[in-house]
Phi, psi and omega in degrees: 000134185254145178268139178260154177255136179234138176053039175079002179259135183242080176293157173281153184300315183295325177294319181297312181292325177299314179296321174297320180289320177297322174292320177299315178295317178298319175297318179295319178293322179297317180293319181294320180297321178292325182291325182256012179286153179304134175088358175264343181274160177294339179283351185294144180289140180236150183286144181272145173295160178298140172296144169276115184278121179291330179223084181305324181298321181294309179302314182299321180298314178301315182296317184286326171296321179294316180305304187291331176296313181294325175292317178297324177281352185054044183271087183298324178297316176292316178296332173300320180279326186286325182275135171299150174302338179272002191304141174218145176235143178231121182261161180300334180276004179094344180289158178208167181200155166258174190315305188295318177295316181299309178303321184286338183225068183285141173297154172267126177242116178273325187199145177210154177213129184250135180221167175046050183281136177220123174243144178227149181235137167226104183058239182270018182238134175237122182248134186227128173245143183195172171255144178228128171253120182234125174250123181175205181231127176235125181056038175082002184246136176300143192226119171198073184286352190091191176292098181263132180295142182229154174225122179233141181235124184251140179239139180284126181269357184101347179228324184200169177277136175235147178280119185261327185205143183214131181226145170231148185232144174290147178298141176293133176242143187269000000 
């Protein structure tokens, strides 16, 4: 078997065959590494698609009650999981916050009651409107506006519903 010269380079026959074997071995190892890399196997955990809710209002009612309960207990660790990384709040007094600021400065809730809950779902989004009567302290001010309209938006994370947006509004007066 003769070795060929390319572009004026004359490698020895043994060196050429060794390089080809090493390249072949390297390619084989690279393919095997990709096959067994974390996330490449069929056993790797996958995110689940959002459930199609037969009764979005029932799920929405549970979620907003869970939110107010966690807030009343000032359970920061549970709120950290419950709130989406994209969470934002808009309050009736014009103040707002994103997730980290919100968790650092939680309102005090002494008592709450939620009524007229209505949930709608489109894919991985669950939108909830309701009335809330809340007694507590927000931004250092006593808070008891009566039944105030609320709007909460939940996003499916691939594992669970997380609160992505929450807004409250002063009741309309005539």
